[in-house]
N, C-alpha and C positions, 0 to 999 in steps of 0.2 A: 667248394671250388678247389681243384687240385693245385698243388704248389708246383713251382718250376722244376723241382728235382725229380718229379715223376716222369719227366721227359728224358729221352736218351740224349744226354748232353755230352758230346765228345768233341770239343773244339779241336780244329786241325792244328792250331798254333796257340801258345800261351798268350794271354792278353796283357797289355801294359798295366802296371800297378796304378791304383787310384790313390789320390791324396785326400786329406780332410777337406780341402777346398773343393774338390770334385763333388763330394757328398753335399756340401753346402749349396752348390750352384745347380745341381741337376734339376731338370723339370721334365714332366711327362705330359703327353697329350691326353685328351678325353677318349674314351672307347667309342667304337662305332655306335650310331644311334640305336637304341633299343637293347644294347648289350651291356651287362654290368661290368664295372671295373673293380679295382681294389679300393677299400676304405682309405681316404686320403689321410685322415688323422693317424690311423694305425701305421701306414707306410711312413709318414713323416716322423713319427715317434721312433720307429725302428732305425730310420736313417740317422736320426740324431744320436742314437746309441752307437751306431757304426762310426760316425764322425768322432765321437768321444773316444772310441777305441783306437782309432788311428792317431789320436792326440795323446794316447797313453792314459786316459782317464776312465776307461771302461774295459770290459773283457769279453766282448762278443767274439765268438769263434766262427771258423768256417762252417763247422757243423750246425751252429745256431742259424746261420744264414740259409743253409741248404734245407733245414727243417722248418723254417718259418712258414706260417700260413696267414694270409690276410683275408679279412671278411669281405664278401662281395658288397658292392655299393653302387647306387645309381646317382650321378654318372661315375664318379670316382676317377682313379688313374687308369690309363690303358694297361691292362694286365700283361700283355706281351712285352711292352716296354719295361715295366717294372721287373718282370722275370729276367729279361736280358741284362738289365743293369745289376740285378742280384747275382747273376752269373759272374760278372766282373768283380763284384764285391767279394764273392766266395773265393775266386782265384787270387785276389789280392791278399785276403786274410790267410790263405793257405800257402803263400809264398814266404820264403825265409829272407831275412835281411841280406843274405849273401847272393840271392838270385840276381843274375846279370840281366838287367832290363834290356840291354841291346840284343839279347838272344831272340826276342820276339820279332823285331823287324828283320833280323838276319835270316830268318827262315820264312818270312813272308806273312807276318800278321797283318790283318786288315782292320786298323783302328784309326779313324781320321779325326777323332775328337781332340780338340786342342786343350780341353780342360784337364786331360790326363797328364800328370807330371811324373816322369819316371824318377824312381828313388835315386839311383846313381846317374851321374852325367855320362854322356858318351865320351869315349876316349879315342885317340887316333887309332888304336888297335881295333876298336869296334868298327870303325869306318873301313879299315883295311880288310877286315875279315867278313864284311857283310856280303850276303849272297841273295840274289833275287830269283823268284820263279820266272818261268816263261809264261806269256799270256795264254789265255784259253784258246783252244783251236779256232782258227778263223779270224783271230784278232792280231793286230800289230801293236806291239808295245813301244816303249821309248827306245830311242837310238842308243845302243849300248856304248858307243864311243863317247857320245856327249855326256851320258850319265857318269861313266868312269872318269872322264876328265874333271867333272864337277866334284866327284867324290875325292879326287886328289886334292882339290882346293880346300875342301872341308877338312880333310885329314891334316893338311898343312896349317890351317887356321887353328885347329884344336891343339896342334903342336907348337903354336906361337910363331909360325913362320909365314902366315898370311893374315889378312884382315877381313875375311868374308863376314858379312853381317847377317843377322836374322832376316832382315828385310830382303836382302839379296837372295836368300834361300827361298823365301816365300814367293818372290816374283820370278824365279827361274822357270823357264819353260823349255821343254825338249821336243825335238822333232820326232815323228814316228820312225820306226826302223825302216831302212831302205827295202825296196821290193826284193823278195827272195829270202829275207831274214825276218825273225819274229821279235827280237829285242827283249827288253825287260818288262815284266808285268807292271802296269802303271800304278795299281793300288799298292803293290809292294814298295815301289820307289817313293810314292807320295807319303806312305806311312813312315818310312824311315826318315824322310826329310822333315816330317812333323816333329820327330824326336830331335833332329838336329836343331830346328828352330827353338825348341824348348831349352836345349843345352846352351845355345848362343844368347838367349835372353837372360841377362843378369838380374833384372828386376821385372816385376809384372808391368805390363804396358799401362800407361795412364788411361783413365776413362776418356773416350772420344769426345772432343769438343766440336760442336757444329760450326763449320766455317761460315763466315758471313759472305753472302753474295756481293760481288762488286757492283759498281754503278753501271747503269745501262742494261742490266739484266731484264730480258723480256718478261712481262707479267705472266704468271702461270694461268692456265685455263683449266676448266673441269676436264676437258679432254686430255690435257697433259697429265693430270693426275690419274685418269682412268687408264691411260696407255703406257705409263712409265714402267720400266722394267729395271731390275737390279741384278747384278752378277753375283756369283758365289764369292765368299771371302777367300783370301789367299791361304796357302797352307799355314797351319798353326793358329787358325781363327775359326770360331764356330758361327759367328754372325748373329743376326737377329732372327727370332722365330717368325717365319713367313706369315703364318695365319694372323698373328697380332698386328704386324705391319699392314697387311691387306685390310684388316678391319678398320684400322686407324685412317688409312687412305680413303676408305669409303666415306668416313666422316668429313675428311678434307674436301672431297669432291662434292658432297651434299652441301657443305658450307659455301662453296663457290657457286653453287646453284641456288643459294638462298633458302635451302631446306634444312639447314642445321646452323648451330651458333657456336662452332668451335672458335676458341680465342687463341691469340698468339702465345699467351702464357701457357695454355694447355699443350700447344705444340712444343714449346720450349722445355716443358717439364716431363713430357711423355718418356717412359722407359719401356724397353722391350726385353722379354726373356730370351734365353739362349735355347737353341734346339736341343733335343735329347742327344746323348752321346752317340757318336757314329754318324751324325748328320750335319750338314752345313746349311745355313739359312741364307738370308740376304747379306750382302757386304755392308758392314756397319758404316763405312765411310761414304758409300754412295747414298745410303738412306739418310744419313745425317746431313749431307750436302743438300739433298732435295728438301728435307724438312726445314733447313735454314732458309731456303727461298720461300717456302710456305709461310714461315714465321714472319719474315720481313714483309711479305705482301699483306698479311693480316694486320700487322702493326701499322702499316701506312694508310690503311683505309678499308672500307667495306668492299666486299666482292662486287664486281660490276653487274652480275645478273640481278641484284636487288633493285637496280634502277630500271630494269626492263619491265614494261607492263605485260600483263597476261595477253597472249595473242591467240584468239579463238576464231578468227575469220580472215579471209583474203584481204578485206578492206584494211583491217588493222595491220596486216603484214606489209601492205603497200605503203602505209603511212609511216612505217618504221624508217628512221634515218640511220643508215649504216655508215659509221665514220670511215673515212679513207685512211690508208696507211700513212704513217709519219714520213717525213722527208728522207729519213735514213733507213727505212724499212721497206721490204717487199711485201705487198699484200696479196690476198687471194684474187684471182682473176674475176673481174666483175661479171663477165658474161656467164661464167660457170655458176657463180653464186646466184645470179638473178634467175637462171634457168631452173635451178633446184627450188628456189623460193616460189617460183610460179607453180611448180608441180605441188608443192606443199599447200599453197593457197587454194588450189583447185580442190585438194582433198579436204581441207578445212571447211569448204563450202558444200561438202556432201557429194561432190562429183568424183569421177575416177581420176586419181592423181597418184602421187608418190606414197608409198607405205612407210610405216615407222621403221621397218627393217631396212628398207632401201636408203632412207635418209641417214640412219645410224651408220651405214657403211660408206657413206659418201666421203670422198677425199678431193680437195680442191688443189689445183696447181697454183703456184705463186707467179706473180707477174715477173716479166723479164728485167724490169728496171726498178730501182728504189723509188719510193714516193708514189707508186702506182698500185691500184687495186684496193680492195676493202681491207680494213683492219683485221688481221688474223685473230687476235684475241677476242674481239667482239663477235665475230662469226662463230668461233669455237664455243663460245658461251651460248649463243643463240640456238645453234642446232640441237643440243640436248633438250632444250625447252620445247622446241617444236616436236621432237621425237616423243617426248612425254605426253604432249597434247594429242598427238595422233594415236598413241597407244591407249590413252584414256577413252578415245572414241572407237577403239577397236579396229583401227585402220592398219 
């Protein structure tokens, strides 16, 4: 297997310097099915040596990195991701201590990883001298006046004349350039602001603590878990690895359907990896807040679907007592739910009725007044069970 230096690697811009912490935290995906990757043990051992080198306890050189070859393995680490990271390592080891880290964003480097810690901190002069590319043809970038005004505040903060925080930089959003203008390239601006965040952070952020949901929070349903979506983390954060979160949510959904036995303790203790450098996963705060609700619900009692008997006929479906919404809640409109359940019952008895796909896509409107309609949580748990039974029958 060829090494990464056999490719024509001519980066347009210098990459930010890596730290020993970056080497310790990096993670790689699996290669595509059927394709070999790099031997995990060999890659890990080499990364350990590079980490020791950055700590002054080993002497791996840029040439060593560019000449290294890793054994193929199934599945191993994704070769392209390892190669890309080794490029950054080689650039880091080839840099001198006097290299100005701010030169990378000043000419438009594209590095969004928050684990990358620049060696020197940005200075007011770095902010004053930064220049951004224009966006690609056909795109509108950030509003130049808004970005320039924000850079003025950053410069004043670094000079001790303002009190801008890392959080404010992370949360800052800019409008697009006005019609007829192109503005600043968004990747360039975001990359530079990533470095501003790193500079403003005096200490590493504490590990996230999952907030406790307040009283009166509506119980989650399997459908809630299946349809939940999370945003991207703010600038300066890598977030959680999406594939790991998605797999864990599959277990949460199956537990709420009575098909798995996930416990509150497992939800509390779960930990997710970070995405590879240059990518952003799910926002940690949003995931943690959602899992806090899951943990609370599993702590308070078994999931509701466990109490539902198997429903294999229209007769059993008609005998099911669907609870009404509470006095302070709006339920699903009973006429809509009853109509769908009738179609499902017909299908369960072997006649032409609703298909599994049609039931899965069904959405019910809520009643106009509180205290009316069927309990939403109960119906949301019932519908996936009916879909599963219809699929089992090939409907």
